[in-house]
TIPA-845784 format. One record per residue (C-alpha): residue in one letter; chain; y, z, x. Coordinates in Angstrom, 2 decimals. Layout:
BEGIN
 miba torba   north      up    east
    a     A       Y       Z       X
...
% end
This chain:
BEGIN
 miba torba   north      up    east
    m     A    0.01   -0.05   -0.03
    r     A    3.39   -1.12    1.28
    l     A    5.96    1.52    1.28
    t     A    9.41   -0.26    1.12
    w     A   12.84    1.44    0.82
    p     A   13.52   -0.07   -2.51
    n     A   10.14    1.52   -3.73
    l     A   11.10    4.80   -2.19
    s     A   14.59    4.98   -3.75
    l     A   13.52    4.09   -6.97
    a     A   10.21    6.51   -7.01
    f     A   12.71    9.25   -5.81
    r     A   15.25    8.56   -8.33
    n     A   12.28    8.62  -11.11
    i     A   11.27   11.97   -9.99
    l     A   14.56   13.49  -10.22
    r     A   15.24   12.10  -13.64
    q     A   12.37   14.13  -14.79
    r     A   13.29   17.41  -13.13
    r     A   11.59   19.97  -15.36
    r     A    8.30   18.26  -15.33
    s     A    8.59   17.49  -11.40
    a     A    9.51   21.15  -10.70
    i     A    6.32   21.95  -12.44
    a     A    4.29   19.67  -10.42
    l     A    5.96   20.71   -7.01
    a     A    5.46   24.09   -7.91
    a     A    1.72   23.50   -8.49
    i     A    1.12   21.65   -5.54
    s     A    3.27   24.10   -3.27
    f     A    1.28   27.29   -4.90
    s     A   -1.91   25.47   -3.82
    v     A   -0.58   24.79   -0.34
    i     A    0.61   28.28    0.05
    a     A   -2.69   29.69   -0.71
    l     A   -4.74   27.30    1.15
    v     A   -2.39   28.33    4.39
    l     A   -2.77   32.01    3.72
    v     A   -6.60   32.09    3.14
    s     A   -7.27   29.42    6.06
    g     A   -5.17   31.35    8.26
    f     A   -6.67   34.64    7.56
    i     A  -10.19   33.25    7.97
    e     A   -9.04   31.60   11.07
    w     A   -7.85   34.92   12.40
    i     A  -11.34   36.62   11.53
    f     A  -12.94   34.04   13.49
    w     A  -10.40   34.31   16.42
    a     A  -10.97   38.32   16.30
    m     A  -14.67   38.40   15.99
    r     A  -14.97   35.76   18.72
    e     A  -12.74   37.62   21.11
    a     A  -14.45   41.01   20.37
    t     A  -17.93   39.56   20.83
    i     A  -16.97   37.95   24.24
    k     A  -15.13   40.92   25.58
    t     A  -17.12   43.63   24.53
    q     A  -20.79   42.15   24.93
    l     A  -21.73   38.66   25.74
    g     A  -18.70   37.54   28.20
    h     A  -17.96   33.61   28.03
    i     A  -20.73   32.57   30.34
    q     A  -24.01   34.18   31.27
    i     A  -26.08   33.35   34.34
    v     A  -29.62   34.28   34.17
    r     A  -33.11   33.11   35.08
    p     A  -34.59   30.20   33.13
    g     A  -36.35   31.81   29.76
    y     A  -34.48   35.37   30.26
    h     A  -33.17   35.47   26.77
    d     A  -36.41   34.20   25.26
    a     A  -39.01   36.28   27.18
    g     A  -36.69   39.04   28.82
    k     A  -37.29   41.65   26.36
    a     A  -41.18   41.58   26.84
    d     A  -41.01   41.53   30.84
    p     A  -37.41   42.14   31.84
    y     A  -38.22   42.67   35.36
    a     A  -39.83   39.32   35.93
    f     A  -36.35   37.73   35.53
    l     A  -34.30   39.69   38.10
    l     A  -31.30   37.93   40.05
    p     A  -30.50   38.64   43.64
    d     A  -28.03   41.27   44.59
    t     A  -25.54   38.73   45.81
    i     A  -23.10   37.11   43.06
    p     A  -22.34   33.42   44.44
    e     A  -18.72   32.66   44.85
    l     A  -17.80   30.79   41.80
    e     A  -14.10   30.25   41.77
    p     A  -11.36   29.96   44.68
    p     A   -9.76   33.42   45.41
    d     A   -6.70   32.66   42.87
    k     A   -9.05   32.94   39.82
    d     A   -7.10   30.36   37.93
    r     A   -9.86   30.20   35.36
    i     A  -12.44   32.74   35.99
    k     A  -11.08   36.45   35.39
    a     A  -14.28   38.55   36.67
    v     A  -17.80   38.08   37.31
    a     A  -19.74   41.18   36.44
    p     A  -23.55   42.02   37.05
    r     A  -25.30   43.49   34.44
    l     A  -28.84   45.34   34.39
    s     A  -30.34   45.80   30.93
    f     A  -33.26   48.27   30.00
    g     A  -34.24   50.49   27.59
    g     A  -35.63   53.95   27.10
    l     A  -35.37   57.50   26.01
    i     A  -32.29   59.65   26.07
    s     A  -32.51   63.47   25.24
    h     A  -30.08   66.30   24.50
    g     A  -31.64   69.79   23.66
    d     A  -34.37   69.10   21.27
    a     A  -33.10   65.50   20.17
    t     A  -34.67   62.52   21.68
    l     A  -33.70   58.92   20.68
    s     A  -34.58   55.43   22.02
    f     A  -31.54   53.37   23.72
    i     A  -30.60   50.10   24.89
    g     A  -28.58   50.55   28.17
    d     A  -26.74   48.09   30.34
    g     A  -25.97   49.01   33.78
    v     A  -22.50   47.36   34.93
    d     A  -20.05   47.12   37.66
    p     A  -17.06   49.89   36.39
    h     A  -14.61   47.53   38.41
    e     A  -15.35   44.32   37.18
    q     A  -16.26   45.61   33.60
    a     A  -12.73   46.90   33.10
    a     A  -11.60   43.48   32.70
    f     A  -13.75   43.08   29.51
    e     A  -11.21   45.44   27.93
    l     A  -13.67   48.23   27.27
    n     A  -10.98   50.43   27.17
    a     A   -9.72   49.00   24.23
    q     A  -12.90   49.92   22.23
    l     A  -13.08   53.49   23.47
    s     A  -12.89   55.89   20.41
    a     A  -12.97   59.12   22.78
    g     A  -12.93   60.03   26.55
    r     A  -12.76   57.94   29.79
    n     A  -14.23   54.69   30.88
    l     A  -16.88   54.19   33.79
    s     A  -15.72   54.96   37.13
    a     A  -17.20   54.40   40.36
    d     A  -16.23   57.79   41.63
    d     A  -18.27   59.19   38.90
    p     A  -22.10   57.38   39.33
    n     A  -23.35   59.88   37.14
    g     A  -21.02   59.42   34.26
    i     A  -22.00   57.15   31.33
    v     A  -20.37   55.94   28.13
    v     A  -22.22   55.93   24.72
    g     A  -22.06   54.17   21.58
    k     A  -20.35   56.09   18.90
    g     A  -23.37   55.97   16.57
    l     A  -25.84   57.07   19.16
    a     A  -23.60   60.04   20.30
    r     A  -23.52   61.02   16.64
    n     A  -27.07   60.65   15.94
    l     A  -27.82   62.50   19.26
    g     A  -25.37   65.47   18.44
    v     A  -23.21   64.78   21.54
    g     A  -19.56   64.66   22.82
    i     A  -17.72   64.41   25.85
    g     A  -18.73   66.35   28.69
    d     A  -22.29   66.88   27.38
    k     A  -25.16   66.29   29.74
    v     A  -28.15   64.18   28.50
    v     A  -31.29   62.74   30.02
    l     A  -32.38   59.21   30.48
    l     A  -36.23   58.33   30.70
    t     A  -37.08   54.82   31.34
    n     A  -40.15   52.96   32.97
    t     A  -39.53   51.65   36.69
    v     A  -40.42   48.33   38.14
    t     A  -43.71   49.38   39.37
    g     A  -44.89   50.85   35.96
    g     A  -43.84   54.37   36.68
    v     A  -41.45   56.73   34.88
    n     A  -38.32   58.19   35.98
    a     A  -35.43   60.26   34.70
    i     A  -32.07   61.14   35.64
    e     A  -29.67   63.64   34.14
    v     A  -25.76   62.26   33.62
    t     A  -22.89   63.39   31.47
    v     A  -21.19   61.54   28.53
    r     A  -17.67   60.54   30.04
    g     A  -16.75   58.60   26.74
    l     A  -17.55   57.19   23.27
    f     A  -17.23   53.54   22.45
    t     A  -17.20   51.27   19.42
    t     A  -17.93   47.58   19.15
    a     A  -17.76   44.88   16.15
    t     A  -21.77   45.70   15.41
    k     A  -22.51   49.16   14.23
    a     A  -26.09   48.50   14.95
    y     A  -25.34   48.25   18.60
    d     A  -23.24   51.22   18.60
    d     A  -26.15   53.07   17.34
    a     A  -28.51   52.29   20.17
    a     A  -26.24   51.34   22.99
    l     A  -24.98   53.21   26.17
    r     A  -23.45   51.93   29.60
    l     A  -23.56   53.27   32.93
    p     A  -22.75   52.28   36.62
    i     A  -25.15   49.53   37.86
    q     A  -26.02   51.37   40.99
    t     A  -27.08   54.30   39.11
    a     A  -29.14   52.00   36.79
    r     A  -30.86   50.60   39.88
    q     A  -31.63   53.86   41.19
    l     A  -33.12   55.05   37.90
    l     A  -35.24   51.77   37.55
    r     A  -35.80   51.81   41.30
    t     A  -34.89   48.07   41.85
    k     A  -32.16   46.02   43.07
    g     A  -30.50   42.85   41.64
    s     A  -29.53   42.40   37.89
    h     A  -30.51   40.77   34.87
    a     A  -27.43   38.64   34.21
    w     A  -23.97   37.51   35.95
    v     A  -21.47   37.75   33.01
    v     A  -18.37   35.68   33.59
    l     A  -15.17   36.38   31.72
    l     A  -12.45   33.64   31.60
    n     A   -8.81   33.95   31.21
    d     A   -9.17   31.24   28.10
    t     A  -12.05   30.73   25.68
    a     A  -10.69   27.16   25.39
    q     A  -12.00   26.55   28.93
    t     A  -15.67   27.56   28.12
    d     A  -17.20   24.10   28.18
    t     A  -15.36   22.72   31.07
    v     A  -16.13   25.85   33.56
    l     A  -19.91   25.75   32.02
    e     A  -20.13   22.11   32.79
    e     A  -18.97   22.89   36.45
    l     A  -21.25   25.68   36.75
    r     A  -24.27   23.98   35.80
    n     A  -23.53   21.34   38.33
    k     A  -23.09   23.75   40.97
    l     A  -26.04   26.30   40.34
    g     A  -28.32   23.83   38.58
    g     A  -30.67   23.63   41.92
    e     A  -30.79   27.43   42.19
    n     A  -33.36   28.18   39.41
    l     A  -30.53   29.46   37.17
    e     A  -29.68   28.91   33.44
    v     A  -26.05   29.07   32.57
    i     A  -25.54   29.83   29.05
    p     A  -22.33   29.69   27.05
    w     A  -21.53   32.52   24.67
    y     A  -21.76   30.59   21.47
    a     A  -25.32   30.09   22.06
    l     A  -25.75   33.67   22.11
    a     A  -23.51   34.95   19.34
    d     A  -26.18   34.54   16.54
    f     A  -23.95   36.95   14.06
    y     A  -20.82   35.32   14.84
    n     A  -22.15   31.81   14.04
    k     A  -23.91   32.75   11.12
    t     A  -20.66   34.51    9.82
    k     A  -18.37   31.40   10.56
    v     A  -20.98   29.09    8.54
    l     A  -20.61   31.54    5.67
    f     A  -16.77   31.70    5.66
    t     A  -16.49   27.94    6.44
    k     A  -18.42   27.24    2.97
    q     A  -16.01   29.63    1.20
    i     A  -12.92   28.07    2.49
    q     A  -14.64   24.34    1.45
    g     A  -14.88   26.12   -2.18
    i     A  -11.30   26.99   -2.15
    k     A  -10.25   23.67   -1.03
    v     A  -12.28   22.12   -3.84
    i     A  -10.27   24.48   -6.43
    i     A   -7.07   23.41   -4.88
    v     A   -7.94   19.62   -5.05
    l     A   -8.81   20.29   -8.68
    i     A   -5.21   22.10   -9.40
    i     A   -3.44   19.22   -7.81
    l     A   -5.50   16.47   -9.40
    l     A   -4.98   17.85  -12.95
    s     A   -1.31   18.85  -12.55
    i     A   -0.32   15.18  -10.93
    s     A   -2.32   13.33  -13.33
    n     A   -0.89   15.12  -16.17
    t     A    2.87   14.55  -14.81
    m     A    2.30   10.80  -14.20
    t     A    0.61   10.12  -17.41
    m     A    3.36   11.68  -19.34
    s     A    5.69    9.65  -17.21
    v     A    3.95    6.51  -17.88
    m     A    4.05    7.02  -21.59
    e     A    7.75    7.78  -21.55
    r     A    8.53    5.01  -19.89
    i     A    6.50    2.22  -21.51
    g     A    9.84    0.34  -22.57
    e     A   10.87    0.36  -18.82
    i     A    7.50   -1.05  -17.56
    g     A    7.93   -3.85  -20.17
    t     A   11.41   -4.55  -19.31
    a     A   10.73   -4.85  -15.50
    m     A    7.42   -6.99  -16.06
    a     A    9.59   -9.27  -18.18
    l     A   12.22   -9.54  -15.40
    g     A    9.17  -10.65  -12.87
    v     A    8.08   -7.54  -11.26
    r     A    4.34   -7.96  -10.88
    r     A    1.64   -5.65  -11.96
    a     A    1.05   -4.68   -8.17
    g     A    4.72   -3.59   -7.98
    i     A    4.21   -1.65  -11.01
    t     A    1.18    0.16   -9.68
    r     A    3.00    0.51   -6.17
    l     A    5.78    2.38   -7.89
    f     A    3.94    4.87   -9.66
    l     A    1.72    5.55   -6.42
    t     A    5.05    6.11   -4.33
    e     A    6.20    8.68   -6.87
    g     A    2.81   10.42   -6.56
    i     A    2.87   10.38   -2.76
    l     A    6.42   11.54   -2.88
    l     A    5.56   14.42   -5.01
    g     A    2.48   15.40   -2.68
    c     A    4.52   15.08    0.55
    a     A    7.32   17.30   -1.06
    g     A    5.16   19.92   -2.38
    g     A    3.07   20.02    0.73
    l     A    5.96   20.37    2.99
    l     A    7.54   22.97    0.72
    g     A    4.51   24.88    0.31
    l     A    4.22   24.73    4.09
    a     A    8.03   26.04    4.29
    i     A    7.14   29.04    2.12
    g     A    3.51   29.79    3.59
    a     A    4.38   29.63    7.23
    p     A    7.16   32.69    7.15
    l     A    5.20   34.48    4.43
    a     A    2.12   34.35    6.92
    a     A    4.22   35.65    9.76
    l     A    5.75   38.47    7.56
    i     A    2.04   39.55    6.27
    s     A    0.76   39.56    9.89
    s     A    3.78   41.54   11.00
    i     A    2.95   44.22    8.38
    g     A   -0.87   44.06    8.78
    i     A   -3.65   43.68    6.20
    p     A   -5.56   46.75    5.97
    m     A   -9.31   45.75    5.59
    p     A  -12.31   48.27    4.75
    p     A  -15.20   48.42    6.99
    p     A  -17.34   45.14    6.52
    p     A  -21.18   45.19    6.49
    g     A  -22.61   46.26    9.80
    m     A  -19.40   48.28   10.95
    d     A  -18.52   51.79   10.37
    s     A  -14.45   51.63   10.75
    g     A  -12.02   49.18    9.08
    y     A   -9.56   46.96   10.74
    t     A   -5.94   45.64   10.14
    g     A   -6.02   41.98    9.63
    e     A   -3.45   39.16   10.40
    i     A   -3.01   35.45    9.43
    l     A   -3.29   32.85   12.33
    l     A   -2.03   29.59   11.66
    t     A   -2.84   26.52   13.90
    w     A   -1.69   22.90   13.79
    n     A   -4.96   22.00   12.07
    i     A   -4.57   24.23    9.53
    t     A   -0.81   23.12    8.69
    i     A   -1.65   19.36    9.17
    e     A   -4.75   19.62    6.89
    a     A   -2.69   21.13    4.17
    v     A    0.12   18.83    3.97
    a     A   -2.60   16.09    4.28
    l     A   -4.51   17.39    1.38
    a     A   -1.44   17.65   -0.84
    a     A   -0.48   14.15   -0.04
    c     A   -3.86   12.42   -0.30
    t     A   -4.89   14.50   -3.43
    t     A   -1.68   13.35   -5.53
    l     A   -2.32    9.85   -4.29
    v     A   -5.70    9.89   -5.91
    a     A   -4.53   11.43   -8.93
    s     A   -1.53    8.80   -9.52
    i     A   -4.26    5.93   -9.19
    l     A   -5.60    5.97  -12.86
    p     A   -1.86    6.39  -14.55
    a     A   -0.48    3.86  -12.21
    w     A   -3.31    1.41  -13.09
    k     A   -2.85    2.22  -16.68
    a     A    0.84    1.17  -16.27
    s     A    0.18   -1.96  -14.68
    r     A   -2.46   -3.14  -17.41
    m     A    0.32   -3.08  -20.20
    q     A    0.94   -6.27  -22.25
    i     A    4.69   -7.25  -21.78
    v     A    5.12   -7.91  -25.71
    d     A    3.49   -4.41  -26.81
    a     A    5.47   -2.55  -24.00
    l     A    8.95   -4.33  -25.15
    r     A    8.15   -3.42  -28.80
    h     A    7.27    0.23  -27.88
    n     A   11.09    1.45  -28.27
    r     A   11.88   -0.28  -31.39
% end
């Protein structure tokens, strides 16, 4: 469809002529765009917050492990140990890689008084682990320290179930690499929480040297790579695979391990698609009604125009142009209102109750991206164009004589 200046000018004047009806149509489109922007922005923020929490508190951006560790490592973890020395992965300026932290994972029993529970533990480097922002997840106490090798941090749920607090001594019991049993007494330095309550109910962390002494082994199960920017994950992943491919190592991105995040994203994406369908129906009905009424009121004008030589295609183009103008104007108006409203809501915060699997709520925000804004305006424009097709076709199919007789 060719949009010429005369068509645009005439369509614009026709819209202004029916101000009340056009205002109602613009209000419907704008409201729909505002709703889409706010809902999409909120879901986008949930994706971002969950992704960053999963990366910075558990998985890292990339994990370097022995091939098959994540499939069979739970059954035989000591068959997948890495060397002590971590390879140099980035120049000293660390433009992209923020930290590379060794991690030694194991399980066992934790005892305090008469209470004994099973746990899953991670031996980590206190210096490197600080980059993973565990401090921001501490609910009480202090983080791990290399100066206190017998100090551990415990998941909030595990501490509650065991009945321990800051400063309490507990005993860790686990199997060693050779099949024996070893135990060590440690002190609770801090309590932490993550995005997953089930993990907090069973997890603890301790300095990796202490974990190696407890397990009577060297090395680690994974080298966890933390980047400065999550968007660089695939680029760095490809480079590491090329660099370490010949050393019997497997390089795995975070999204291949974040099963809960991936399933949550699929669920919320389907919900957003449902909202989009509802918004499309609202716009279709409102614009179709507006354009149909406009055609009915202008039958005489349509007949006069065709009598003066305007082709049927020109009539169709005129009404389609009016629909597009309404869609673009409504979309831009909705975006002009929705973007500041999103910023205002984000500055205030959205208090949210604890979701399933978590024991604490959070304050939500609205994160607008270029994709969301462009998609909202494009959806409004395309939907109004589709809604205008049938009324425009009916207008162009009128018989000249019948149309001219209509006003008599």
